C-alpha positions as CSV (number, residue, x, y, z in Angstrom):
1,V,0.0,0.0,0.0
2,D,1.2,3.5,-0.8
3,N,1.9,5.7,2.3
4,R,2.0,2.6,4.5
5,D,3.3,4.4,7.6
6,A,0.5,7.0,7.4
7,L,-2.1,4.2,6.9
8,Q,-0.7,2.3,9.9
9,Q,-0.9,5.3,12.1
10,K,-4.6,5.9,11.1
11,L,-5.4,2.3,11.7
12,N,-3.7,2.4,15.1
13,E,-5.8,5.4,16.0
14,K,-8.8,3.2,15.2
15,D,-7.5,0.5,17.5
16,L,-6.7,-1.8,14.6
17,P,-3.2,-3.2,14.9
18,T,-1.0,-3.8,11.9
19,A,2.5,-5.1,11.4
20,V,5.3,-5.1,8.9
21,H,6.7,-8.7,9.0
22,Y,9.2,-8.3,6.1
23,P,10.7,-4.8,6.3
24,I,14.1,-5.9,4.8
25,P,14.0,-7.3,1.2
26,V,15.3,-10.9,0.9
27,D,18.4,-9.9,-1.1
28,Q,19.4,-7.5,1.7
29,Q,19.2,-10.0,4.5
30,P,22.5,-10.6,6.3
31,A,22.3,-14.4,5.5
32,I,22.2,-13.8,1.7
33,P,25.6,-13.7,0.0
34,V,26.5,-10.2,-1.3
35,D,27.2,-11.5,-4.8
36,E,23.6,-12.5,-5.4
37,P,21.7,-10.4,-8.0
38,P,19.5,-7.6,-6.6
39,L,15.8,-8.2,-6.4
40,P,14.1,-4.8,-7.2
41,N,10.6,-6.2,-6.9
42,A,11.4,-7.5,-3.4
43,K,12.5,-4.0,-2.4
44,A,9.4,-2.4,-3.8
45,V,7.1,-4.9,-2.0
46,S,9.0,-4.6,1.3
47,E,8.2,-0.9,1.3
48,K,4.5,-1.4,0.8
49,V,3.4,-4.6,2.5
50,M,1.7,-4.7,5.8
51,S,-0.3,-7.3,7.7
52,L,-3.7,-6.9,9.1
53,P,-5.2,-8.9,12.0
54,M,-6.0,-12.4,10.7
55,H,-6.5,-15.9,12.0
56,P,-8.9,-18.7,11.4
57,Y,-11.2,-17.7,14.2
58,L,-12.1,-14.2,13.1
59,D,-15.8,-14.0,13.1
60,E,-17.7,-12.2,10.3
61,A,-18.5,-9.2,12.4
62,T,-14.8,-8.7,13.2
63,Q,-13.9,-9.2,9.6
64,K,-16.4,-6.5,8.5
65,D,-15.0,-4.2,11.2
66,I,-11.5,-4.6,9.9
67,V,-12.6,-3.9,6.4
68,K,-14.6,-0.9,7.4
69,K,-11.7,0.6,9.3
70,V,-9.3,0.1,6.4
71,V,-11.7,1.7,3.9
72,E,-12.2,4.6,6.3
73,A,-8.5,5.1,6.8
74,M,-7.8,5.0,3.1
75,S,-10.5,7.5,2.2
């Protein structure tokens, strides 16, 4: 998502937690050899990806609340 940090802040204000699980692209991880080719798509995605609350037991009302808060925050 564009402007991820701003969106995360808005969602946090709505008591909707978010997370960034992969902030460092795979080709920039310390375990990856330096001579590996760059992965520009991985960098682009790492700057935009964010996780919303999810698990197999989210009831429909909670799912709708999450969607509503995301739509409101993006408007």
